[in-house]
N, C-alpha and C positions, 0 to 999 in steps of 0.2 A: 783190640781186634784187628786194626790195620796192620799192626806189626806182625801179627800171626799170618794175615794173608800175604804180606810182603815176604815174609820167611819162606813160606811155601813156594811162592812164584819164584823167588830166587833159587831155592833148592831144585825145582824143576825146570829151570831156565826158561821160564814162559813169562809172557806180559799179561798183566791183569786186564781183562776187558770188563767194563761196567755196562751191562745190557741197557739199563734206563738212561745212560748218558754216552752213547756211542761217540767215538772220536771222529766225527765227520765234519766237513766244512760248515754244515749248517749249525751244529752244535758248538763249535769252537770259535766261529766267526759270525756272530749274530747278523749284523747288517752290512758287512763289508767282505771284500775278497781277502784270502790269506796273503800274507806278504810273500814277495817273490823269493824263490829259493828255499822255501820251507820244506824241511825234510819230513816226509811222511812214512811211517813205520807200519808195515802190514805184515 
């Protein structure tokens, strides 16, 4: 299933976004600040 989603995203040249687990500072860095220089894709 993951490989199918990855193939579709690759073909359409889009990034997969997981609604239940958004890529925000709160979800990626539980109790600390993100490291300096972290590249955020949007």
